[in-house]
C-alpha positions as CSV (number, residue, x, y, z in Angstrom):
1,M,-50.4,-20.7,-226.7
2,D,-53.1,-23.4,-226.1
3,I,-54.5,-24.5,-222.8
4,Q,-52.1,-27.4,-222.3
5,D,-49.1,-25.1,-222.9
6,I,-50.4,-22.8,-220.2
7,K,-50.8,-25.7,-217.8
8,N,-47.2,-26.8,-218.4
9,R,-45.8,-23.3,-218.0
10,F,-47.6,-22.5,-214.8
11,G,-47.7,-25.9,-213.3
12,I,-51.4,-26.5,-213.4
13,I,-52.5,-30.1,-212.9
14,G,-55.9,-31.4,-214.1
15,G,-58.2,-31.8,-217.0
16,S,-61.6,-30.8,-215.6
17,P,-63.8,-28.9,-218.1
18,L,-64.4,-26.2,-215.5
19,L,-60.7,-25.7,-215.0
20,N,-60.1,-25.6,-218.7
21,R,-62.9,-23.0,-219.1
22,A,-61.2,-20.8,-216.5
23,I,-57.8,-21.1,-218.2
24,D,-59.4,-20.3,-221.6
25,I,-61.1,-17.1,-220.2
26,A,-57.8,-16.0,-218.6
27,R,-56.0,-16.6,-221.9
28,Q,-58.5,-14.5,-223.9
29,V,-58.6,-11.5,-221.5
30,A,-54.9,-11.4,-220.9
31,P,-53.9,-9.2,-224.0
32,T,-56.5,-6.6,-223.1
33,D,-56.3,-4.0,-220.3
34,M,-59.7,-4.9,-218.9
35,S,-60.2,-5.3,-215.1
36,V,-60.8,-8.9,-214.0
37,L,-62.5,-10.1,-210.9
38,I,-61.4,-13.6,-209.9
39,T,-63.8,-15.4,-207.6
40,G,-63.5,-18.8,-205.9
41,E,-63.1,-20.5,-202.6
42,S,-60.0,-20.0,-200.4
43,G,-57.1,-22.1,-201.5
44,S,-58.5,-22.8,-205.0
45,G,-55.5,-21.0,-206.8
46,K,-56.8,-17.5,-207.6
47,E,-53.3,-16.0,-207.5
48,V,-52.0,-18.4,-210.1
49,F,-54.6,-17.1,-212.5
50,S,-53.5,-13.5,-211.8
51,H,-50.0,-14.5,-212.9
52,I,-51.3,-16.1,-216.0
53,I,-53.1,-12.9,-217.0
54,H,-50.1,-10.7,-216.2
55,Q,-47.5,-12.9,-218.0
56,M,-49.6,-13.2,-221.1
57,S,-50.4,-9.5,-221.3
58,T,-48.4,-6.6,-222.9
59,R,-47.5,-5.6,-219.3
60,K,-45.5,-8.8,-218.6
61,H,-42.2,-6.8,-218.5
62,G,-43.7,-4.4,-215.9
63,A,-44.0,-4.8,-212.2
64,F,-46.5,-7.3,-210.7
65,I,-47.5,-6.5,-207.1
66,A,-49.8,-8.8,-205.1
67,V,-51.6,-7.1,-202.2
68,N,-53.6,-8.9,-199.5
69,C,-56.2,-6.3,-198.7
70,G,-57.4,-8.2,-195.7
71,A,-54.0,-8.3,-194.0
72,I,-53.4,-4.5,-194.0
73,P,-54.9,-2.5,-191.1
74,E,-57.6,0.0,-192.1
75,G,-55.6,3.0,-190.8
76,T,-52.6,2.3,-193.1
77,I,-54.0,0.8,-196.2
78,D,-54.4,4.1,-198.0
79,S,-50.8,4.9,-197.3
80,E,-49.7,1.4,-198.6
81,L,-51.7,1.7,-201.8
82,F,-51.4,5.4,-202.7
83,G,-48.4,6.6,-200.7
84,H,-48.1,9.5,-198.3
85,E,-46.2,12.8,-197.8
86,K,-43.8,13.5,-195.1
87,G,-45.6,14.5,-191.9
88,S,-49.0,13.6,-193.2
89,F,-49.6,11.5,-190.0
90,T,-47.8,10.4,-186.9
91,G,-44.8,8.3,-187.9
92,A,-44.6,9.6,-191.5
93,H,-41.0,10.8,-191.2
94,E,-40.5,10.8,-194.9
95,A,-42.5,10.7,-198.2
96,R,-43.3,7.2,-199.4
97,K,-44.4,5.8,-202.8
98,G,-47.5,3.6,-202.8
99,Y,-48.1,0.4,-204.7
100,F,-49.9,2.1,-207.5
101,E,-47.0,4.4,-208.1
102,V,-44.4,1.6,-207.9
103,A,-46.4,-0.6,-210.3
104,N,-46.9,2.1,-212.9
105,G,-47.0,0.3,-216.3
106,G,-47.6,-3.1,-214.6
107,T,-50.2,-5.0,-212.8
108,I,-51.6,-4.9,-209.2
109,F,-53.4,-8.0,-207.9
110,L,-55.8,-7.0,-205.1
111,D,-56.5,-10.2,-203.1
112,E,-59.5,-10.2,-200.7
113,V,-60.7,-6.9,-202.4
114,A,-64.1,-7.2,-200.6
115,E,-62.3,-6.3,-197.3
116,L,-61.3,-2.8,-198.5
117,P,-62.8,0.1,-196.4
118,L,-65.4,2.3,-198.1
119,G,-63.1,5.3,-198.2
120,T,-60.3,3.2,-200.0
121,Q,-63.0,1.9,-202.4
122,A,-63.7,5.5,-203.5
123,R,-60.0,6.1,-204.2
124,L,-59.7,2.8,-206.1
125,L,-62.8,3.7,-208.2
126,R,-61.1,7.0,-209.2
127,I,-58.0,5.2,-210.4
128,L,-60.2,2.8,-212.5
129,E,-62.1,5.7,-214.1
130,S,-59.3,8.2,-214.7
131,G,-56.0,6.8,-213.5
132,E,-55.7,9.6,-210.9
133,Y,-55.1,9.4,-207.2
134,L,-53.8,11.5,-204.3
135,R,-51.1,10.6,-201.9
136,V,-52.2,10.8,-198.2
137,G,-51.6,14.3,-197.0
138,S,-51.1,15.7,-200.5
139,S,-53.3,17.9,-202.8
140,K,-51.3,17.1,-205.9
141,V,-53.0,14.8,-208.4
142,Q,-50.8,11.8,-209.4
143,K,-51.3,9.7,-212.6
144,T,-50.7,6.0,-212.9
145,D,-51.2,3.4,-215.6
146,V,-51.9,0.1,-213.8
147,R,-54.0,-2.9,-214.6
148,I,-56.1,-4.1,-211.7
149,I,-56.8,-7.8,-211.1
150,A,-59.0,-8.3,-208.1
151,A,-59.9,-11.5,-206.3
152,T,-62.3,-12.5,-203.5
153,N,-63.6,-15.7,-201.8
154,V,-66.9,-14.0,-200.8
155,D,-70.1,-13.1,-202.7
156,V,-69.3,-9.4,-203.5
157,Y,-72.8,-8.7,-204.7
158,N,-74.2,-9.7,-201.3
159,R,-71.8,-7.1,-199.7
160,V,-73.1,-4.6,-202.2
161,K,-76.7,-5.2,-201.1
162,S,-75.6,-4.9,-197.4
163,G,-73.9,-1.5,-198.1
164,K,-70.3,-2.8,-197.4
165,F,-69.1,-2.6,-201.0
166,R,-69.7,0.2,-203.6
167,E,-71.9,-0.9,-206.4
168,D,-70.1,1.3,-209.0
169,L,-66.8,-0.2,-208.0
170,Y,-68.2,-3.7,-208.2
171,Y,-69.2,-3.2,-211.8
172,R,-65.9,-1.6,-212.7
173,L,-63.9,-4.5,-211.3
174,N,-66.2,-7.1,-212.6
175,T,-65.7,-6.2,-216.3
176,V,-64.6,-9.8,-216.9
177,P,-65.7,-12.3,-214.2
178,L,-63.4,-15.3,-213.8
179,R,-64.6,-18.1,-211.5
180,I,-62.1,-20.7,-210.3
181,P,-63.8,-24.1,-209.6
182,A,-63.4,-25.6,-206.1
183,L,-61.6,-28.9,-205.7
184,H,-64.8,-30.8,-205.0
185,E,-66.1,-29.7,-208.4
186,R,-63.2,-31.3,-210.2
187,K,-63.0,-34.7,-208.5
188,E,-61.2,-36.2,-211.5
189,D,-58.2,-34.0,-210.7
190,I,-57.8,-34.8,-207.0
191,Y,-55.8,-38.0,-207.4
192,L,-53.6,-36.4,-210.1
193,L,-52.8,-33.5,-207.8
194,F,-52.1,-35.8,-204.8
195,R,-49.6,-37.8,-207.0
196,K,-47.9,-34.6,-208.1
197,F,-47.6,-33.2,-204.5
198,S,-46.5,-36.5,-203.0
199,A,-43.8,-36.9,-205.7
200,D,-42.5,-33.4,-205.0
201,F,-42.4,-33.9,-201.3
202,S,-40.7,-37.3,-201.7
203,D,-37.9,-35.7,-203.7
204,K,-37.7,-32.8,-201.2
205,Y,-37.4,-35.1,-198.2
206,R,-35.5,-37.8,-200.0
207,S,-38.0,-40.5,-199.0
208,P,-39.6,-43.4,-201.0
209,G,-42.6,-42.6,-203.1
210,I,-46.2,-42.9,-201.9
211,Q,-48.7,-45.3,-203.5
212,L,-52.4,-45.1,-202.7
213,E,-54.6,-48.3,-202.5
214,P,-57.9,-48.2,-204.4
215,D,-59.9,-47.6,-201.2
216,A,-57.6,-44.7,-200.3
217,I,-58.1,-43.2,-203.8
218,Q,-61.9,-43.4,-203.3
219,I,-61.8,-41.7,-199.9
220,L,-59.6,-39.0,-201.4
221,S,-62.0,-38.4,-204.3
222,N,-65.2,-38.4,-202.1
223,Y,-63.9,-35.9,-199.5
224,S,-65.3,-32.4,-199.8
225,W,-61.9,-30.6,-199.4
226,P,-63.1,-27.3,-197.8
227,G,-59.5,-26.0,-198.0
228,N,-59.2,-26.9,-201.7
229,V,-55.8,-27.4,-203.3
230,R,-54.0,-25.9,-200.3
231,Q,-55.5,-28.5,-198.0
232,L,-54.7,-31.3,-200.4
233,K,-51.1,-30.2,-200.6
234,N,-50.8,-30.0,-196.8
235,I,-52.2,-33.6,-196.4
236,A,-49.9,-35.0,-199.1
237,E,-46.9,-33.5,-197.2
238,Q,-48.1,-35.1,-193.9
239,V,-48.5,-38.5,-195.5
240,C,-45.0,-38.3,-197.1
241,V,-43.3,-37.4,-193.9
242,L,-45.2,-39.4,-191.3
243,E,-46.5,-42.6,-193.0
244,K,-44.1,-45.5,-192.6
245,D,-45.9,-47.8,-194.9
246,R,-45.5,-46.3,-198.4
247,N,-48.5,-48.2,-199.7
248,V,-51.2,-46.1,-198.0
249,T,-54.6,-47.8,-197.4
250,G,-57.9,-46.1,-196.8
251,A,-57.7,-46.7,-193.1
252,A,-54.3,-45.1,-192.9
253,L,-55.4,-42.1,-195.0
254,L,-58.3,-41.4,-192.7
255,N,-55.8,-40.6,-189.9
256,Y,-54.9,-37.5,-191.9
257,I,-58.3,-36.4,-193.3
258,P,-60.5,-34.6,-190.8
259,N,-63.8,-36.3,-189.9
260,E,-66.5,-34.4,-191.7
261,S,-69.3,-35.9,-189.6
262,A,-67.7,-34.4,-186.5
263,G,-68.5,-30.9,-187.8
264,N,-72.2,-31.8,-187.8
265,N,-72.5,-32.6,-184.1
266,L,-73.2,-29.0,-183.2
267,P,-76.4,-27.8,-181.4
268,M,-79.2,-27.3,-183.8
269,A,-82.6,-25.7,-183.5
270,I,-85.6,-28.0,-183.8
271,N,-87.5,-27.8,-187.1
272,G,-84.6,-25.9,-188.7
273,G,-85.0,-22.8,-186.7
274,S,-84.2,-20.6,-189.8
275,N,-86.3,-17.7,-188.8
276,K,-86.4,-18.1,-185.0
277,E,-83.9,-16.6,-182.7
278,D,-82.3,-18.9,-180.2
279,Y,-82.9,-18.3,-176.5
280,T,-79.8,-16.7,-174.9
281,E,-78.8,-16.9,-171.3
282,R,-80.0,-13.4,-170.8
283,D,-83.5,-14.3,-172.1
284,I,-83.7,-17.3,-169.7
285,L,-82.5,-15.1,-166.8
286,Y,-85.2,-12.5,-167.5
287,K,-87.9,-15.2,-167.6
288,V,-86.7,-16.5,-164.2
289,L,-86.7,-13.0,-162.7
290,F,-90.2,-12.3,-164.0
291,D,-91.5,-15.6,-162.6
292,M,-89.9,-14.7,-159.2
293,K,-91.5,-11.3,-159.3
294,K,-94.9,-12.8,-159.9
295,D,-94.4,-15.3,-157.1
296,M,-93.3,-12.5,-154.7
297,M,-96.4,-10.4,-155.6
298,E,-98.7,-13.4,-154.8
299,L,-96.8,-14.1,-151.6
300,K,-97.2,-10.5,-150.5
301,K,-100.9,-10.6,-151.3
302,L,-101.4,-13.8,-149.2
303,V,-99.4,-12.4,-146.3
304,A,-101.4,-9.1,-146.4
305,E,-104.6,-11.0,-146.3
306,I,-103.4,-13.1,-143.3
307,I,-102.5,-10.0,-141.4
308,Q,-105.8,-8.3,-142.1
309,S,-107.7,-11.4,-141.1
310,G,-105.9,-11.6,-137.8
311,G,-104.2,-14.9,-138.5
312,N,-107.4,-16.7,-139.7
313,T,-106.2,-18.7,-142.8
314,S,-109.2,-20.9,-143.4
315,H,-111.0,-18.5,-145.8
316,I,-107.7,-17.5,-147.4
317,M,-106.8,-21.1,-148.3
318,A,-110.3,-21.5,-149.7
319,D,-110.1,-18.4,-151.8
320,N,-106.6,-19.1,-153.2
321,P,-106.4,-22.9,-153.7
322,H,-104.1,-22.6,-156.8
323,Y,-101.3,-20.7,-155.0
324,I,-101.6,-22.7,-151.8
325,N,-101.4,-26.0,-153.6
326,Q,-98.5,-24.8,-155.7
327,L,-96.6,-23.7,-152.6
328,Y,-97.0,-27.0,-150.9
329,Q,-96.1,-28.9,-154.0
330,E,-92.8,-27.0,-154.4
331,I,-92.0,-27.5,-150.7
332,D,-92.6,-31.2,-151.0
333,Q,-90.5,-31.5,-154.1
334,T,-87.7,-29.5,-152.4
335,N,-87.8,-31.8,-149.4
336,N,-87.7,-34.9,-151.6
337,H,-84.4,-33.7,-153.2
338,D,-82.7,-32.1,-150.2
339,T,-82.6,-34.1,-147.0
340,N,-81.1,-31.1,-145.1
341,T,-84.2,-29.0,-145.8
342,L,-86.8,-28.6,-143.0
343,T,-90.2,-30.0,-144.0
344,I,-93.0,-27.4,-143.8
345,K,-96.3,-29.0,-143.0
346,K,-99.6,-27.6,-143.8
347,P,-100.9,-25.3,-141.1
348,M,-103.2,-27.1,-138.6
349,Q,-106.7,-25.9,-138.3
350,P,-107.2,-23.9,-135.1
351,A,-108.7,-25.9,-132.2
352,P,-112.4,-25.4,-131.5
353,V,-113.1,-22.7,-129.0
354,D,-114.6,-23.9,-125.7
355,Y,-117.3,-21.4,-125.0
356,N,-118.0,-23.0,-121.6
357,Y,-114.6,-21.7,-120.3
358,T,-115.3,-20.2,-116.9
359,H,-113.0,-17.2,-117.0
360,E,-114.4,-14.2,-118.7
361,A,-112.2,-12.6,-121.3
362,E,-112.5,-8.9,-121.9
363,E,-112.8,-8.1,-125.6
364,V,-110.7,-5.1,-126.6
365,E,-111.8,-3.4,-129.8
366,E,-108.8,-2.5,-132.0
367,S,-108.7,1.0,-133.4
368,L,-108.8,1.2,-137.2
369,S,-107.9,4.8,-137.5
370,L,-105.0,5.5,-139.9
371,I,-104.0,8.5,-137.9
372,D,-103.7,6.5,-134.7
373,K,-101.7,3.8,-136.5
374,E,-99.4,6.4,-138.0
375,S,-99.0,8.1,-134.6
376,D,-98.1,4.8,-132.9
377,L,-95.6,3.9,-135.5
378,I,-93.8,7.3,-135.2
379,K,-93.8,7.0,-131.5
380,K,-92.3,3.5,-131.6
381,A,-89.6,4.6,-134.1
382,L,-88.7,7.6,-132.0
383,K,-88.6,5.5,-128.9
384,K,-86.5,2.8,-130.6
385,H,-83.9,5.4,-131.7
386,K,-84.1,7.5,-128.5
387,G,-85.6,10.5,-130.1
388,K,-83.1,10.7,-133.0
389,R,-85.3,11.9,-135.9
390,K,-82.8,11.0,-138.6
391,F,-82.7,7.3,-137.7
392,A,-86.4,7.2,-137.0
393,A,-87.1,8.6,-140.4
394,Q,-84.9,6.0,-142.0
395,E,-86.7,3.3,-140.0
396,L,-90.1,4.5,-141.3
397,G,-88.9,4.9,-144.9
398,I,-89.6,8.6,-145.0
399,S,-87.5,11.8,-145.2
400,E,-86.5,13.6,-142.0
401,R,-88.4,16.7,-143.2
402,T,-91.6,14.6,-143.6
403,L,-91.1,13.1,-140.2
404,Y,-90.8,16.6,-138.6
405,R,-94.0,17.7,-140.4
406,K,-95.9,14.6,-139.1
407,I,-94.7,15.3,-135.5
408,K,-96.1,18.8,-135.7
409,E,-99.4,17.6,-137.3
410,L,-100.0,14.9,-134.7
411,N,-98.7,17.0,-131.8
412,L,-96.2,14.3,-130.7
């Protein structure tokens, strides 16, 4: 059977050299029992090629089971593939055959094989090497004679390097690699496929046929088709059902084809940003908090200096011009943007002292003893809380036990 006969039998449309090459590989490998790994983008028709290999093999009279590995939960996939014994897990009310037991003598197509858990990968490797497996919950070795065809739309070797796929299993499955070309790689087939799909849908819905104007054909051929044949079929159906004018122009076709430029209007890092991490909200929040902490420390320092100088701010302003100017600038900016905010003016310089003032003022020298200061604070706290040491200690920021010791030490 030549390539054109295979196309006619399995309904394959197109004459792309890449497509013909893929069909030729499938035809050559079909009579053998070699494992085949089919790769290609989602929607490119990988399952069709699995049927070609099975139907042209010596197993064509055996069972063909297609399994979507990505659609089965991790906790049940071993049971689905290899079967289980009664009572092997919660809900296992009776023994069940797995797909490898049911398909004995036939073919299993494992779609999205890269999604298999590592434990299941080890079981699959044993079947490929010896044809043996164990049911879940059983210690009895079972034998099966199944040909495995696997498919994936991801780069399996990258998953091998990242530790998500077994390297030995990859080489066992990839005995014969078969790559299905994406639709944008076979532009000469796009219009042929659209005509086939639109004719099928016109018959299905009993509507007049669809004709594309030259500008519509050009748009159809230049589109990237990320969804491949599946997406093209979907758009052909939409046009057949919704378009009133059966001669479709390019402008009308654009109503059904997604705008590719819209997908590029996403935030991008300047200069590519390939090796730089983007700032997250948490990073920005941390920066704001650190800046606030720095400002608070400087503010505390200024306040402490003002207190120690007895309110004389002239030398403080001279020693810290950067922080003072920054403070006034921020206050001025705030007042310019918020009319409800009180304006804080720069402190006025103290009026000159009149030394000819007739009244004499008695100068009282302030005690600088730490013990005296400590004693005064404790007395004030005890007086404020009427002798209650617990609340006085809380006011002073010390423990009640420390307060009691201080009272004894200072003979209060």
